[in-house]
C-alpha positions in Angstrom: 0.0 0.0 0.0 1.2 3.4 -0.9 0.2 6.4 1.3 0.5 9.8 -0.2 0.6 12.8 2.1 -0.1 16.5 1.3 -0.6 19.4 3.5 -4.4 19.4 3.1 -5.3 15.8 2.6 -4.3 12.2 2.8 -4.8 9.7 0.0 -4.5 5.9 0.2 -3.7 4.3 -3.0 -3.0 0.7 -4.0 -2.9 -1.7 -6.9 -4.6 -5.1 -6.9 -1.4 -6.8 -5.7 -1.2 -10.0 -3.8 1.9 -10.0 -1.6 3.5 -13.3 -0.8 3.8 -14.0 2.9 7.4 -14.5 3.9 9.1 -14.8 7.3 9.3 -11.0 7.8 5.6 -10.6 7.1 4.7 -13.6 9.3 6.6 -12.0 12.2 4.8 -8.7 11.7 1.4 -10.5 11.6 2.1 -12.1 15.0 2.5 -8.6 16.7 0.0 -7.5 19.4 0.0 -4.0 17.8 -2.6 -3.5 15.0 -0.5 -0.7 13.4 2.5 -3.1 13.1 0.2 -5.9 11.8 -1.2 -3.6 9.1 2.2 -1.9 8.4 0.9 1.6 8.9 2.5 4.5 11.0 1.5 4.9 14.6 0.1 8.4 13.9 -3.0 6.6 12.7 -5.5 5.2 15.3 -7.0 2.1 13.8 -10.7 2.0 14.7 -11.7 -1.2 13.0 -10.5 -3.8 10.5 -11.7 -7.1 9.1 -9.5 -10.1 8.8 -10.5 -12.5 6.0 -9.0 -15.9 5.4 -9.6 -17.6 2.1 -8.8 -21.3 2.7 -9.3 -23.9 0.0 -12.7 -22.5 -1.0 -13.9 -21.5 2.4 -13.9 -18.0 3.8 -13.4 -17.1 7.4 -13.8 -13.7 8.9 -12.8 -12.0 12.2 -12.8 -8.4 13.1 -10.8 -5.9 15.1 -12.2 -2.9 17.0 -10.2 -0.3 18.9 -9.6 -0.9 22.6 -12.0 0.6 25.1 -12.1 0.6 28.9 -13.8 -2.8 29.0 -12.5 -4.3 25.8 -9.0 -5.2 24.8 -8.6 -6.7 21.3 -7.1 -10.1 20.9 -5.7 -11.6 17.8 -6.4 -15.3 18.4 -8.4 -15.6 15.2 -5.7 -14.0 13.1 -3.1 -16.2 14.7 -5.2 -19.3 13.9 -5.4 -18.1 10.3 -1.6 -17.8 10.2 -1.1 -21.3 11.7 -3.5 -23.1 9.4 -2.5 -21.3 6.2 -1.4 -23.5 3.3 0.1 -22.6 -0.1 -2.5 -20.7 -2.1 -4.6 -19.5 0.9 -5.0 -15.8 1.2 -5.2 -13.4 4.1 -7.0 -10.2 3.5 -7.2 -7.1 5.7 -10.3 -5.1 4.6 -12.6 -2.3 5.9 -9.6 -0.6 7.5 -10.9 2.5 9.2 -8.4 4.8 10.9 -8.4 8.2 12.6 -5.7 10.8 12.2 -6.4 13.8 14.3 -10.1 14.5 13.8 -10.2 12.9 10.3 -11.7 9.5 9.7 -10.2 7.6 6.7 -10.8 4.3 5.0 -7.7 2.6 3.7 -7.6 0.2 0.8 -7.6 -3.6 1.5 -4.3 -5.5 1.8 -4.1 -9.0 0.3 -1.5 -11.6 1.1 -0.9 -15.1 -0.2 0.7 -18.1 1.5 3.5 -19.6 -0.5 
């Protein structure tokens, strides 16, 4: 994903690219920090995100919501996706909603493939 910054606006731009999952990405995906998992700067506050796992014709979904006083997000479902992924399966991060200051933005989906 390519983020383009200007003084007055923020644009998120991407191509329909499927990125192969390697050991560096796998380590990033096991993080407990959503910004690290998504590979976006910490100036963005991730409000929500969908994790989709396309596995041999089946589709599994989990979601992330920002922490609150009574809710701390867990990444068990994402980690299950990572542990069960086989060659050709895909991991997709979609519906990525972030805040930067008082601006709410929707970022493009990110798609990864197990090799």
